[in-house]
All heavy atoms as a GROMACS GRO file, in nm:
protein
  616
    1MET      N    1  -8.556   2.527  13.407
    1MET     CA    2  -8.502   2.626  13.498
    1MET      C    3  -8.510   2.762  13.432
    1MET      O    4  -8.460   2.786  13.325
    1MET     CB    5  -8.355   2.593  13.528
    1MET     CG    6  -8.336   2.462  13.599
    1MET     SD    7  -8.390   2.490  13.767
    1MET     CE    8  -8.379   2.331  13.834
    2ASN      N    9  -8.569   2.850  13.499
    2ASN     CA   10  -8.588   2.986  13.449
    2ASN      C   11  -8.496   3.088  13.517
    2ASN      O   12  -8.521   3.207  13.506
    2ASN     CB   13  -8.735   3.026  13.463
    2ASN     CG   14  -8.779   3.020  13.607
    2ASN    OD1   15  -8.697   3.001  13.697
    2ASN    ND2   16  -8.911   3.037  13.629
    3GLY      N   17  -8.392   3.042  13.586
    3GLY     CA   18  -8.299   3.134  13.649
    3GLY      C   19  -8.339   3.168  13.792
    3GLY      O   20  -8.270   3.243  13.854
    4LYS      N   21  -8.455   3.110  13.837
    4LYS     CA   22  -8.494   3.139  13.976
    4LYS      C   23  -8.426   3.038  14.068
    4LYS      O   24  -8.403   2.927  14.033
    4LYS     CB   25  -8.646   3.121  13.988
    4LYS     CG   26  -8.727   3.237  13.940
    4LYS     CD   27  -8.874   3.219  13.953
    4LYS     CE   28  -8.913   3.191  14.096
    4LYS     NZ   29  -9.059   3.171  14.115
    5ILE      N   30  -8.403   3.084  14.186
    5ILE     CA   31  -8.349   2.995  14.292
    5ILE      C   32  -8.463   2.914  14.344
    5ILE      O   33  -8.564   2.969  14.391
    5ILE     CB   34  -8.276   3.075  14.402
    5ILE    CG1   35  -8.158   3.149  14.344
    5ILE    CG2   36  -8.235   2.980  14.514
    5ILE    CD1   37  -8.088   3.242  14.442
    6ASP      N   38  -8.448   2.780  14.338
    6ASP     CA   39  -8.554   2.694  14.387
    6ASP      C   40  -8.536   2.654  14.531
    6ASP      O   41  -8.629   2.611  14.598
    6ASP     CB   42  -8.561   2.569  14.300
    6ASP     CG   43  -8.611   2.596  14.159
    6ASP    OD1   44  -8.693   2.694  14.143
    6ASP    OD2   45  -8.572   2.524  14.065
    7GLY      N   46  -8.413   2.664  14.578
    7GLY     CA   47  -8.386   2.623  14.715
    7GLY      C   48  -8.238   2.653  14.754
    7GLY      O   49  -8.160   2.689  14.673
    8VAL      N   50  -8.214   2.639  14.881
    8VAL     CA   51  -8.081   2.661  14.933
    8VAL      C   52  -8.046   2.545  15.022
    8VAL      O   53  -8.130   2.498  15.098
    8VAL     CB   54  -8.077   2.793  15.014
    8VAL    CG1   55  -7.941   2.812  15.078
    8VAL    CG2   56  -8.110   2.913  14.927
    9SER      N   57  -7.923   2.499  15.010
    9SER     CA   58  -7.875   2.393  15.093
    9SER      C   59  -7.758   2.444  15.179
    9SER      O   60  -7.669   2.508  15.131
    9SER     CB   61  -7.827   2.276  15.007
    9SER     OG   62  -7.772   2.173  15.085
   10VAL      N   63  -7.767   2.417  15.309
   10VAL     CA   64  -7.660   2.452  15.400
   10VAL      C   65  -7.607   2.327  15.463
   10VAL      O   66  -7.682   2.244  15.518
   10VAL     CB   67  -7.715   2.548  15.508
   10VAL    CG1   68  -7.602   2.583  15.608
   10VAL    CG2   69  -7.769   2.675  15.448
   11ILE      N   70  -7.475   2.308  15.452
   11ILE     CA   71  -7.410   2.191  15.510
   11ILE      C   72  -7.306   2.240  15.611
   11ILE      O   73  -7.223   2.324  15.577
   11ILE     CB   74  -7.342   2.104  15.401
   11ILE    CG1   75  -7.450   2.058  15.299
   11ILE    CG2   76  -7.268   1.990  15.465
   11ILE    CD1   77  -7.394   1.992  15.178
   12ALA      N   78  -7.311   2.190  15.728
   12ALA     CA   79  -7.215   2.231  15.835
   12ALA      C   80  -7.162   2.110  15.906
   12ALA      O   81  -7.232   2.009  15.920
   12ALA     CB   82  -7.282   2.326  15.930
   13THR      N   83  -7.042   2.121  15.951
   13THR     CA   84  -6.982   2.011  16.029
   13THR      C   85  -6.924   2.074  16.156
   13THR      O   86  -6.855   2.170  16.153
   13THR     CB   87  -6.866   1.949  15.948
   13THR    OG1   88  -6.918   1.900  15.824
   13THR    CG2   89  -6.803   1.832  16.024
   14GLU      N   90  -6.955   2.009  16.266
   14GLU     CA   91  -6.903   2.054  16.396
   14GLU      C   92  -6.756   2.008  16.408
   14GLU      O   93  -6.728   1.890  16.402
   14GLU     CB   94  -6.984   1.992  16.509
   14GLU     CG   95  -6.938   2.023  16.647
   14GLU     CD   96  -6.937   2.172  16.678
   14GLU    OE1   97  -7.038   2.238  16.659
   14GLU    OE2   98  -6.832   2.221  16.722
   15VAL      N   99  -6.666   2.101  16.424
   15VAL     CA  100  -6.524   2.070  16.429
   15VAL      C  101  -6.464   2.099  16.571
   15VAL      O  102  -6.345   2.077  16.592
   15VAL     CB  103  -6.444   2.150  16.324
   15VAL    CG1  104  -6.484   2.104  16.184
   15VAL    CG2  105  -6.455   2.297  16.340
   16THR      N  106  -6.545   2.149  16.662
   16THR     CA  107  -6.493   2.181  16.794
   16THR      C  108  -6.426   2.064  16.863
   16THR      O  109  -6.314   2.079  16.916
   16THR     CB  110  -6.605   2.242  16.882
   16THR    OG1  111  -6.659   2.355  16.816
   16THR    CG2  112  -6.552   2.277  17.019
   17PRO      N  113  -6.487   1.944  16.865
   17PRO     CA  114  -6.419   1.833  16.933
   17PRO      C  115  -6.285   1.802  16.870
   17PRO      O  116  -6.186   1.772  16.941
   17PRO     CB  117  -6.515   1.715  16.916
   17PRO     CG  118  -6.649   1.780  16.899
   17PRO     CD  119  -6.623   1.905  16.825
   18GLN      N  120  -6.275   1.806  16.737
   18GLN     CA  121  -6.148   1.777  16.669
   18GLN      C  122  -6.044   1.885  16.706
   18GLN      O  123  -5.929   1.856  16.727
   18GLN     CB  124  -6.168   1.769  16.518
   18GLN     CG  125  -6.041   1.729  16.443
   18GLN     CD  126  -5.994   1.588  16.475
   18GLN    OE1  127  -6.072   1.497  16.489
   18GLN    NE2  128  -5.864   1.573  16.488
   19ALA      N  129  -6.088   2.012  16.705
   19ALA     CA  130  -5.997   2.120  16.740
   19ALA      C  131  -5.946   2.105  16.884
   19ALA      O  132  -5.827   2.131  16.912
   19ALA     CB  133  -6.065   2.253  16.719
   20GLU      N  134  -6.035   2.070  16.974
   20GLU     CA  135  -5.994   2.050  17.112
   20GLU      C  136  -5.894   1.931  17.126
   20GLU      O  137  -5.798   1.939  17.199
   20GLU     CB  138  -6.116   2.026  17.202
   20GLU     CG  139  -6.200   2.150  17.222
   20GLU     CD  140  -6.335   2.122  17.290
   20GLU    OE1  141  -6.367   2.005  17.314
   20GLU    OE2  142  -6.402   2.221  17.322
   21TYR      N  143  -5.919   1.823  17.053
   21TYR     CA  144  -5.833   1.710  17.050
   21TYR      C  145  -5.695   1.748  16.998
   21TYR      O  146  -5.592   1.715  17.056
   21TYR     CB  147  -5.891   1.599  16.965
   21TYR     CG  148  -5.806   1.476  16.952
   21TYR    CD1  149  -5.788   1.387  17.055
   21TYR    CD2  150  -5.739   1.452  16.830
   21TYR    CE1  151  -5.708   1.277  17.039
   21TYR    CE2  152  -5.658   1.340  16.812
   21TYR     CZ  153  -5.644   1.252  16.919
   21TYR     OH  154  -5.562   1.144  16.904
   22ASN      N  155  -5.690   1.822  16.885
   22ASN     CA  156  -5.564   1.866  16.828
   22ASN      C  157  -5.487   1.954  16.926
   22ASN      O  158  -5.364   1.948  16.934
   22ASN     CB  159  -5.586   1.944  16.697
   22ASN     CG  160  -5.630   1.850  16.586
   22ASN    OD1  161  -5.614   1.729  16.593
   22ASN    ND2  162  -5.688   1.905  16.482
   23LYS      N  163  -5.558   2.042  17.000
   23LYS     CA  164  -5.493   2.130  17.099
   23LYS      C  165  -5.431   2.045  17.208
   23LYS      O  166  -5.317   2.072  17.251
   23LYS     CB  167  -5.595   2.225  17.154
   23LYS     CG  168  -5.538   2.322  17.256
   23LYS     CD  169  -5.643   2.417  17.311
   23LYS     CE  170  -5.582   2.503  17.420
   23LYS     NZ  171  -5.683   2.581  17.489
   24LYS      N  172  -5.502   1.940  17.257
   24LYS     CA  173  -5.447   1.856  17.362
   24LYS      C  174  -5.325   1.781  17.312
   24LYS      O  175  -5.227   1.762  17.388
   24LYS     CB  176  -5.556   1.759  17.410
   24LYS     CG  177  -5.660   1.827  17.496
   24LYS     CD  178  -5.762   1.731  17.545
   24LYS     CE  179  -5.868   1.802  17.625
   24LYS     NZ  180  -5.972   1.711  17.677
   25ILE      N  181  -5.327   1.733  17.190
   25ILE     CA  182  -5.211   1.663  17.133
   25ILE      C  183  -5.091   1.755  17.126
   25ILE      O  184  -4.978   1.718  17.164
   25ILE     CB  185  -5.242   1.609  16.990
   25ILE    CG1  186  -5.348   1.499  16.997
   25ILE    CG2  187  -5.117   1.562  16.918
   25ILE    CD1  188  -5.298   1.367  17.045
   26LYS      N  189  -5.111   1.879  17.081
   26LYS     CA  190  -5.002   1.972  17.071
   26LYS      C  191  -4.946   2.005  17.212
   26LYS      O  192  -4.824   2.014  17.228
   26LYS     CB  193  -5.049   2.104  17.002
   26LYS     CG  194  -4.936   2.200  16.979
   26LYS     CD  195  -4.980   2.319  16.895
   26LYS     CE  196  -4.857   2.409  16.876
   26LYS     NZ  197  -4.871   2.504  16.774
   27GLU      N  198  -5.033   2.023  17.309
   27GLU     CA  199  -4.991   2.052  17.445
   27GLU      C  200  -4.909   1.934  17.500
   27GLU      O  201  -4.807   1.954  17.564
   27GLU     CB  202  -5.110   2.082  17.536
   27GLU     CG  203  -5.175   2.215  17.508
   27GLU     CD  204  -5.307   2.233  17.581
   27GLU    OE1  205  -5.358   2.137  17.643
   27GLU    OE2  206  -5.360   2.346  17.575
   28SER      N  207  -4.954   1.814  17.470
   28SER     CA  208  -4.883   1.695  17.518
   28SER      C  209  -4.745   1.686  17.452
   28SER      O  210  -4.647   1.653  17.520
   28SER     CB  211  -4.966   1.570  17.485
   28SER     OG  212  -4.897   1.453  17.522
   29ASP      N  213  -4.736   1.711  17.325
   29ASP     CA  214  -4.610   1.709  17.252
   29ASP      C  215  -4.514   1.813  17.308
   29ASP      O  216  -4.394   1.787  17.333
   29ASP     CB  217  -4.632   1.729  17.103
   29ASP     CG  218  -4.503   1.723  17.026
   29ASP    OD1  219  -4.444   1.610  17.023
   29ASP    OD2  220  -4.458   1.825  16.970
   30THR      N  221  -4.564   1.932  17.334
   30THR     CA  222  -4.482   2.039  17.392
   30THR      C  223  -4.430   2.000  17.527
   30THR      O  224  -4.311   2.018  17.560
   30THR     CB  225  -4.563   2.172  17.399
   30THR    OG1  226  -4.604   2.210  17.270
   30THR    CG2  227  -4.483   2.283  17.462
   31HIS      N  228  -4.516   1.941  17.610
   31HIS     CA  229  -4.477   1.896  17.743
   31HIS      C  230  -4.368   1.791  17.733
   31HIS      O  231  -4.267   1.794  17.806
   31HIS     CB  232  -4.597   1.846  17.822
   31HIS     CG  233  -4.562   1.789  17.956
   31HIS    ND1  234  -4.533   1.869  18.064
   31HIS    CD2  235  -4.552   1.661  17.996
   31HIS    CE1  236  -4.502   1.792  18.166
   31HIS    NE2  237  -4.514   1.666  18.130
   32PHE      N  238  -4.388   1.691  17.644
   32PHE     CA  239  -4.289   1.586  17.622
   32PHE      C  240  -4.150   1.644  17.584
   32PHE      O  241  -4.049   1.609  17.643
   32PHE     CB  242  -4.338   1.490  17.514
   32PHE     CG  243  -4.232   1.392  17.467
   32PHE    CD1  244  -4.198   1.281  17.540
   32PHE    CD2  245  -4.167   1.416  17.344
   32PHE    CE1  246  -4.101   1.194  17.491
   32PHE    CE2  247  -4.070   1.331  17.300
   32PHE     CZ  248  -4.037   1.217  17.372
   33ARG      N  249  -4.150   1.736  17.491
   33ARG     CA  250  -4.023   1.796  17.444
   33ARG      C  251  -3.953   1.876  17.556
   33ARG      O  252  -3.836   1.867  17.572
   33ARG     CB  253  -4.047   1.878  17.321
   33ARG     CG  254  -4.079   1.795  17.198
   33ARG     CD  255  -4.124   1.881  17.077
   33ARG     NE  256  -4.170   1.796  16.972
   33ARG     CZ  257  -4.091   1.743  16.877
   33ARG    NH1  258  -3.963   1.770  16.877
   33ARG    NH2  259  -4.141   1.670  16.782
   34GLN      N  260  -4.033   1.952  17.626
   34GLN     CA  261  -3.974   2.031  17.734
   34GLN      C  262  -3.915   1.938  17.842
   34GLN      O  263  -3.806   1.963  17.892
   34GLN     CB  264  -4.081   2.122  17.801
   34GLN     CG  265  -4.119   2.238  17.712
   34GLN     CD  266  -4.236   2.315  17.770
   34GLN    OE1  267  -4.311   2.270  17.854
   34GLN    NE2  268  -4.252   2.438  17.722
   35MET      N  269  -3.989   1.834  17.879
   35MET     CA  270  -3.942   1.740  17.981
   35MET      C  271  -3.815   1.670  17.939
   35MET      O  272  -3.717   1.661  18.013
   35MET     CB  273  -4.053   1.642  18.012
   35MET     CG  274  -4.018   1.543  18.118
   35MET     SD  275  -4.150   1.424  18.153
   35MET     CE  276  -4.163   1.339  17.995
   36THR      N  277  -3.815   1.618  17.816
   36THR     CA  278  -3.697   1.539  17.770
   36THR      C  279  -3.576   1.628  17.747
   36THR      O  280  -3.464   1.585  17.760
   36THR     CB  281  -3.729   1.460  17.644
   36THR    OG1  282  -3.771   1.548  17.538
   36THR    CG2  283  -3.836   1.356  17.671
   37ASN      N  284  -3.598   1.754  17.707
   37ASN     CA  285  -3.483   1.845  17.685
   37ASN      C  286  -3.418   1.887  17.814
   37ASN      O  287  -3.305   1.934  17.812
   37ASN     CB  288  -3.526   1.965  17.603
   37ASN     CG  289  -3.533   1.931  17.454
   37ASN    OD1  290  -3.457   1.849  17.405
   37ASN    ND2  291  -3.624   1.992  17.385
   38LEU      N  292  -3.486   1.872  17.927
   38LEU     CA  293  -3.426   1.902  18.057
   38LEU      C  294  -3.356   1.784  18.119
   38LEU      O  295  -3.284   1.802  18.218
   38LEU     CB  296  -3.536   1.951  18.153
   38LEU     CG  297  -3.602   2.087  18.118
   38LEU    CD1  298  -3.724   2.112  18.204
   38LEU    CD2  299  -3.498   2.198  18.126
   39MET      N  300  -3.368   1.668  18.062
   39MET     CA  301  -3.303   1.548  18.119
   39MET      C  302  -3.164   1.529  18.063
   39MET      O  303  -3.137   1.561  17.948
   39MET     CB  304  -3.391   1.423  18.083
   39MET     CG  305  -3.528   1.430  18.144
   39MET     SD  306  -3.628   1.289  18.098
   39MET     CE  307  -3.553   1.164  18.193
   40PRO      N  308  -3.072   1.478  18.149
   40PRO     CA  309  -2.938   1.454  18.104
   40PRO      C  310  -2.923   1.329  18.014
   40PRO      O  311  -2.822   1.310  17.948
   40PRO     CB  312  -2.856   1.439  18.230
   40PRO     CG  313  -2.957   1.391  18.331
   40PRO     CD  314  -3.088   1.450  18.292
   41SER      N  315  -3.023   1.243  18.011
   41SER     CA  316  -3.020   1.121  17.931
   41SER      C  317  -3.045   1.153  17.787
   41SER      O  318  -3.113   1.247  17.750
   41SER     CB  319  -3.131   1.024  17.978
   41SER     OG  320  -3.115   0.994  18.115
   42LYS      N  321  -2.990   1.068  17.698
   42LYS     CA  322  -3.013   1.080  17.558
   42LYS      C  323  -3.146   1.011  17.526
   42LYS      O  324  -3.162   0.893  17.550
   42LYS     CB  325  -2.900   1.015  17.476
   42LYS     CG  326  -2.769   1.088  17.490
   42LYS     CD  327  -2.660   1.007  17.417
   42LYS     CE  328  -2.527   1.044  17.467
   42LYS     NZ  329  -2.491   0.987  17.597
   43ILE      N  330  -3.239   1.087  17.474
   43ILE     CA  331  -3.376   1.033  17.444
   43ILE      C  332  -3.411   1.057  17.299
   43ILE      O  333  -3.383   1.163  17.243
   43ILE     CB  334  -3.481   1.100  17.537
   43ILE    CG1  335  -3.447   1.073  17.680
   43ILE    CG2  336  -3.620   1.054  17.500
   43ILE    CD1  337  -3.530   1.153  17.778
   44PHE      N  338  -3.464   0.953  17.236
   44PHE     CA  339  -3.511   0.966  17.102
   44PHE      C  340  -3.645   0.898  17.087
   44PHE      O  341  -3.686   0.822  17.172
   44PHE     CB  342  -3.409   0.910  16.999
   44PHE     CG  343  -3.412   0.760  16.990
   44PHE    CD1  344  -3.485   0.695  16.891
   44PHE    CD2  345  -3.345   0.682  17.083
   44PHE    CE1  346  -3.490   0.557  16.883
   44PHE    CE2  347  -3.349   0.545  17.077
   44PHE     CZ  348  -3.420   0.483  16.975
   45ASN      N  349  -3.712   0.926  16.978
   45ASN     CA  350  -3.841   0.864  16.950
   45ASN      C  351  -3.838   0.822  16.804
   45ASN      O  352  -3.773   0.885  16.721
   45ASN     CB  353  -3.955   0.960  16.978
   45ASN     CG  354  -4.088   0.893  16.991
   45ASN    OD1  355  -4.097   0.773  16.999
   45ASN    ND2  356  -4.196   0.972  16.992
   46ALA      N  357  -3.908   0.713  16.771
   46ALA     CA  358  -3.913   0.661  16.636
   46ALA      C  359  -4.054   0.615  16.603
   46ALA      O  360  -4.128   0.582  16.696
   46ALA     CB  361  -3.814   0.546  16.614
   47ASP      N  362  -4.090   0.613  16.477
   47ASP     CA  363  -4.220   0.562  16.438
   47ASP      C  364  -4.213   0.409  16.421
   47ASP      O  365  -4.109   0.348  16.448
   47ASP     CB  366  -4.270   0.629  16.307
   47ASP     CG  367  -4.179   0.605  16.187
   47ASP    OD1  368  -4.096   0.513  16.190
   47ASP    OD2  369  -4.197   0.680  16.090
   48ASN      N  370  -4.323   0.348  16.383
   48ASN     CA  371  -4.330   0.199  16.372
   48ASN      C  372  -4.231   0.144  16.270
   48ASN      O  373  -4.192   0.028  16.280
   48ASN     CB  374  -4.472   0.158  16.331
   48ASN     CG  375  -4.571   0.178  16.442
   48ASN    OD1  376  -4.530   0.190  16.560
   48ASN    ND2  377  -4.697   0.190  16.410
   49ALA      N  378  -4.191   0.225  16.174
   49ALA     CA  379  -4.099   0.177  16.072
   49ALA      C  380  -3.952   0.195  16.115
   49ALA      O  381  -3.863   0.161  16.041
   49ALA     CB  382  -4.122   0.250  15.941
   50GLY      N  383  -3.931   0.253  16.236
   50GLY     CA  384  -3.797   0.274  16.283
   50GLY      C  385  -3.737   0.406  16.243
   50GLY      O  386  -3.618   0.430  16.268
   51ASN      N  387  -3.814   0.493  16.181
   51ASN     CA  388  -3.767   0.624  16.141
   51ASN      C  389  -3.764   0.717  16.264
   51ASN      O  390  -3.867   0.732  16.329
   51ASN     CB  391  -3.853   0.685  16.032
   51ASN     CG  392  -3.857   0.597  15.909
   51ASN    OD1  393  -3.756   0.558  15.857
   51ASN    ND2  394  -3.978   0.567  15.864
   52GLU      N  395  -3.651   0.778  16.291
   52GLU     CA  396  -3.641   0.869  16.404
   52GLU      C  397  -3.729   0.990  16.385
   52GLU      O  398  -3.730   1.048  16.277
   52GLU     CB  399  -3.496   0.913  16.428
   52GLU     CG  400  -3.404   0.799  16.464
   52GLU     CD  401  -3.337   0.732  16.345
   52GLU    OE1  402  -3.368   0.768  16.229
   52GLU    OE2  403  -3.253   0.645  16.364
   53THR      N  404  -3.803   1.027  16.487
   53THR     CA  405  -3.892   1.142  16.478
   53THR      C  406  -3.856   1.249  16.579
   53THR      O  407  -3.908   1.358  16.575
   53THR     CB  408  -4.037   1.100  16.501
   53THR    OG1  409  -4.050   1.041  16.632
   53THR    CG2  410  -4.086   1.004  16.395
   54TYR      N  411  -3.764   1.213  16.673
   54TYR     CA  412  -3.725   1.311  16.774
   54TYR      C  413  -3.594   1.273  16.839
   54TYR      O  414  -3.570   1.153  16.866
   54TYR     CB  415  -3.836   1.321  16.881
   54TYR     CG  416  -3.797   1.407  17.000
   54TYR    CD1  417  -3.806   1.543  16.989
   54TYR    CD2  418  -3.754   1.350  17.121
   54TYR    CE1  419  -3.769   1.623  17.099
   54TYR    CE2  420  -3.718   1.428  17.228
   54TYR     CZ  421  -3.726   1.567  17.215
   54TYR     OH  422  -3.692   1.645  17.319
   55PHE      N  423  -3.509   1.370  16.862
   55PHE     CA  424  -3.392   1.354  16.945
   55PHE      C  425  -3.391   1.471  17.045
   55PHE      O  426  -3.413   1.584  17.001
   55PHE     CB  427  -3.259   1.363  16.864
   55PHE     CG  428  -3.240   1.251  16.763
   55PHE    CD1  429  -3.275   1.263  16.633
   55PHE    CD2  430  -3.183   1.132  16.810
   55PHE    CE1  431  -3.256   1.159  16.546
   55PHE    CE2  432  -3.162   1.027  16.722
   55PHE     CZ  433  -3.199   1.040  16.589
   56ASN      N  434  -3.366   1.445  17.170
   56ASN     CA  435  -3.363   1.552  17.265
   56ASN      C  436  -3.233   1.633  17.252
   56ASN      O  437  -3.139   1.591  17.180
   56ASN     CB  438  -3.390   1.509  17.408
   56ASN     CG  439  -3.273   1.430  17.470
   56ASN    OD1  440  -3.190   1.378  17.399
   56ASN    ND2  441  -3.272   1.421  17.601
   57ASN      N  442  -3.224   1.746  17.319
   57ASN     CA  443  -3.105   1.830  17.307
   57ASN      C  444  -2.979   1.762  17.356
   57ASN      O  445  -2.871   1.797  17.312
   57ASN     CB  446  -3.127   1.960  17.388
   57ASN     CG  447  -3.227   2.053  17.320
   57ASN    OD1  448  -3.253   2.039  17.198
   57ASN    ND2  449  -3.282   2.146  17.394
   58THR      N  450  -2.990   1.666  17.449
   58THR     CA  451  -2.870   1.597  17.496
   58THR      C  452  -2.805   1.521  17.380
   58THR      O  453  -2.682   1.515  17.368
   58THR     CB  454  -2.905   1.500  17.611
   58THR    OG1  455  -2.969   1.578  17.715
   58THR    CG2  456  -2.781   1.434  17.667
   59TRP      N  457  -2.886   1.457  17.294
   59TRP     CA  458  -2.833   1.392  17.175
   59TRP      C  459  -2.762   1.490  17.085
   59TRP      O  460  -2.653   1.468  17.035
   59TRP     CB  461  -2.947   1.322  17.094
   59TRP     CG  462  -2.970   1.180  17.126
   59TRP    CD1  463  -3.078   1.126  17.185
   59TRP    CD2  464  -2.885   1.069  17.097
   59TRP    NE1  465  -3.068   0.992  17.196
   59TRP    CE2  466  -2.948   0.953  17.141
   59TRP    CE3  467  -2.761   1.057  17.034
   59TRP    CZ2  468  -2.891   0.825  17.129
   59TRP    CZ3  469  -2.704   0.931  17.022
   59TRP    CH2  470  -2.772   0.818  17.068
   60LEU      N  471  -2.828   1.606  17.063
   60LEU     CA  472  -2.771   1.706  16.972
   60LEU      C  473  -2.642   1.757  17.030
   60LEU      O  474  -2.543   1.775  16.956
   60LEU     CB  475  -2.871   1.818  16.951
   60LEU     CG  476  -3.006   1.775  16.891
   60LEU    CD1  477  -3.099   1.895  16.876
   60LEU    CD2  478  -2.995   1.700  16.761
   61ASP      N  479  -2.636   1.786  17.160
   61ASP     CA  480  -2.513   1.832  17.224
   61ASP      C  481  -2.405   1.729  17.218
   61ASP      O  482  -2.290   1.757  17.194
   61ASP     CB  483  -2.541   1.875  17.368
   61ASP     CG  484  -2.633   1.993  17.382
   61ASP    OD1  485  -2.652   2.068  17.284
   61ASP    OD2  486  -2.686   2.014  17.491
   62TYR      N  487  -2.439   1.603  17.243
   62TYR     CA  488  -2.343   1.493  17.244
   62TYR      C  489  -2.277   1.473  17.106
   62TYR      O  490  -2.156   1.455  17.098
   62TYR     CB  491  -2.412   1.364  17.288
   62TYR     CG  492  -2.328   1.239  17.283
   62TYR    CD1  493  -2.230   1.219  17.384
   62TYR    CD2  494  -2.341   1.145  17.185
   62TYR    CE1  495  -2.151   1.105  17.380
   62TYR    CE2  496  -2.262   1.033  17.185
   62TYR     CZ  497  -2.165   1.014  17.279
   62TYR     OH  498  -2.087   0.902  17.277
   63THR      N  499  -2.359   1.478  17.003
   63THR     CA  500  -2.305   1.454  16.867
   63THR      C  501  -2.247   1.583  16.804
   63THR      O  502  -2.164   1.573  16.717
   63THR     CB  503  -2.413   1.400  16.772
   63THR    OG1  504  -2.520   1.497  16.764
   63THR    CG2  505  -2.470   1.270  16.822
   64GLY      N  506  -2.298   1.697  16.846
   64GLY     CA  507  -2.260   1.820  16.786
   64GLY      C  508  -2.325   1.844  16.650
   64GLY      O  509  -2.292   1.934  16.575
   65TRP      N  510  -2.423   1.761  16.623
   65TRP     CA  511  -2.498   1.769  16.495
   65TRP      C  512  -2.631   1.835  16.519
   65TRP      O  513  -2.687   1.830  16.627
   65TRP     CB  514  -2.518   1.631  16.436
   65TRP     CG  515  -2.391   1.563  16.386
   65TRP    CD1  516  -2.271   1.619  16.372
   65TRP    CD2  517  -2.381   1.426  16.351
   65TRP    NE1  518  -2.181   1.523  16.330
   65TRP    CE2  519  -2.246   1.407  16.313
   65TRP    CE3  520  -2.469   1.322  16.344
   65TRP    CZ2  521  -2.199   1.282  16.272
   65TRP    CZ3  522  -2.420   1.201  16.301
   65TRP    CH2  523  -2.286   1.180  16.265
   66ASN      N  524  -2.691   1.884  16.410
   66ASN     CA  525  -2.828   1.933  16.416
   66ASN      C  526  -2.923   1.816  16.395
   66ASN      O  527  -2.881   1.705  16.367
   66ASN     CB  528  -2.853   2.045  16.315
   66ASN     CG  529  -2.840   2.004  16.170
   66ASN    OD1  530  -2.862   1.886  16.137
   66ASN    ND2  531  -2.803   2.095  16.085
   67TRP      N  532  -3.050   1.842  16.416
   67TRP     CA  533  -3.150   1.737  16.409
   67TRP      C  534  -3.149   1.663  16.274
   67TRP      O  535  -3.149   1.543  16.266
   67TRP     CB  536  -3.291   1.794  16.441
   67TRP     CG  537  -3.392   1.684  16.461
   67TRP    CD1  538  -3.423   1.626  16.577
   67TRP    CD2  539  -3.473   1.625  16.357
   67TRP    NE1  540  -3.520   1.532  16.558
   67TRP    CE2  541  -3.550   1.528  16.424
   67TRP    CE3  542  -3.487   1.636  16.221
   67TRP    CZ2  543  -3.641   1.445  16.355
   67TRP    CZ3  544  -3.575   1.558  16.155
   67TRP    CH2  545  -3.652   1.464  16.221
   68LYS      N  546  -3.146   1.742  16.167
   68LYS     CA  547  -3.150   1.680  16.032
   68LYS      C  548  -3.032   1.591  16.004
   68LYS      O  549  -3.046   1.478  15.957
   68LYS     CB  550  -3.161   1.789  15.924
   68LYS     CG  551  -3.170   1.732  15.783
   68LYS     CD  552  -3.200   1.834  15.681
   68LYS     CE  553  -3.206   1.785  15.540
   68LYS     NZ  554  -3.204   1.646  15.511
   69LYS      N  555  -2.913   1.638  16.043
   69LYS     CA  556  -2.794   1.556  16.020
   69LYS      C  557  -2.798   1.427  16.101
   69LYS      O  558  -2.765   1.320  16.055
   69LYS     CB  559  -2.667   1.636  16.048
   69LYS     CG  560  -2.542   1.559  16.015
   69LYS     CD  561  -2.416   1.649  16.028
   69LYS     CE  562  -2.294   1.568  15.991
   69LYS     NZ  563  -2.175   1.649  15.997
   70LEU      N  564  -2.840   1.438  16.228
   70LEU     CA  565  -2.851   1.320  16.312
   70LEU      C  566  -2.955   1.222  16.262
   70LEU      O  567  -2.933   1.103  16.256
   70LEU     CB  568  -2.884   1.365  16.455
   70LEU     CG  569  -2.878   1.255  16.564
   70LEU    CD1  570  -2.740   1.195  16.570
   70LEU    CD2  571  -2.911   1.316  16.699
   71LYS      N  572  -3.068   1.276  16.215
   71LYS     CA  573  -3.173   1.189  16.157
   71LYS      C  574  -3.124   1.118  16.034
   71LYS      O  575  -3.148   1.002  16.015
   71LYS     CB  576  -3.299   1.270  16.131
   71LYS     CG  577  -3.414   1.189  16.074
   71LYS     CD  578  -3.534   1.281  16.053
   71LYS     CE  579  -3.654   1.213  16.002
   71LYS     NZ  580  -3.645   1.095  15.928
   72ASP      N  581  -3.058   1.192  15.948
   72ASP     CA  582  -3.013   1.137  15.818
   72ASP      C  583  -2.898   1.034  15.840
   72ASP      O  584  -2.881   0.942  15.763
   72ASP     CB  585  -2.960   1.246  15.726
   72ASP     CG  586  -3.074   1.332  15.672
   72ASP    OD1  587  -3.192   1.293  15.683
   72ASP    OD2  588  -3.045   1.441  15.617
   73HIS      N  589  -2.825   1.046  15.950
   73HIS     CA  590  -2.714   0.951  15.978
   73HIS      C  591  -2.766   0.816  16.018
   73HIS      O  592  -2.714   0.716  15.981
   73HIS     CB  593  -2.627   1.009  16.090
   73HIS     CG  594  -2.509   0.928  16.120
   73HIS    ND1  595  -2.512   0.809  16.190
   73HIS    CD2  596  -2.378   0.942  16.086
   73HIS    CE1  597  -2.393   0.758  16.201
   73HIS    NE2  598  -2.309   0.835  16.138
   74GLY      N  599  -2.877   0.816  16.091
   74GLY     CA  600  -2.934   0.688  16.139
   74GLY      C  601  -2.846   0.624  16.244
   74GLY      O  602  -2.759   0.688  16.302
   75TRP      N  603  -2.865   0.499  16.265
   75TRP     CA  604  -2.788   0.428  16.368
   75TRP      C  605  -2.659   0.382  16.311
   75TRP      O  606  -2.578   0.322  16.358
   75TRP     CB  607  -2.869   0.310  16.424
   75TRP     CG  608  -2.983   0.358  16.503
   75TRP    CD1  609  -3.115   0.362  16.467
   75TRP    CD2  610  -2.979   0.413  16.633
   75TRP    NE1  611  -3.193   0.415  16.564
   75TRP    CE2  612  -3.111   0.446  16.669
   75TRP    CE3  613  -2.880   0.438  16.726
   75TRP    CZ2  614  -3.145   0.504  16.790
   75TRP    CZ3  615  -2.910   0.496  16.846
   75TRP    CH2  616  -3.042   0.527  16.878
   0.00000   0.00000   0.00000
């Protein structure tokens, strides 16, 4: 090697489909939260391990607790 550039490599990845997918997921989550926060029913969501991932505002109003305290309390 004498310090000359012998070649150039360009690597690119198309991320538009993933970005569009992420946008749709975020829109769906926003819609879910808006819808459940308008309902008088107590609604929560949990993952497969049973960890709470969401409480609607009715739960928060009912308990008088914030999201973190309600999540840490568990059932």
